[in-house]
C-alpha positions, 0 to 999 in steps of 0.5 A: 135102269137096273144093271142090264144082266144075261141068263142063260137057260140051262135045261137040258145041259150036260154036267160039264156044260152046267159047270161053264154056265156061271162063268159064260154068264159072267162074261156076257153080262159084263160084255153087256154092261159095257156095251150099255154104258158106251152107247148111253154115253154116245146116244145122240136121240137115235130110234130103239132099233137102231140102239138096239143093233148098237148094243148088240154089236157093242156087246159082241165085239166085247167078246171072244170071236167063238162065243160072239158067234154063238150069242143069239140073245133075246132080242126083246131083251135087249129091246128092253134095254134100248129104250131104257137108254132112250127114255133117259135121254127123252126131255124131262126125264132123268 
């Protein structure tokens, strides 16, 4: 599985917010990668939807509360990461 990352849609952002986009993407990506590592390490056969929820919870836990509150990721993308975690643990896959 490639390393997950967060990309924010910058369409329509004013100049100040556009300048903050890069650092915010870095913070969100770091929290997501840390969450992915934790969930992968603790994975014990849970279904994809539970793994996806844990990824979201762990990612938000790694963010400042104000950022976590406003973080509304594309859940299809989060679930793709969850599927990759589940498939890594499936028998016969590595």
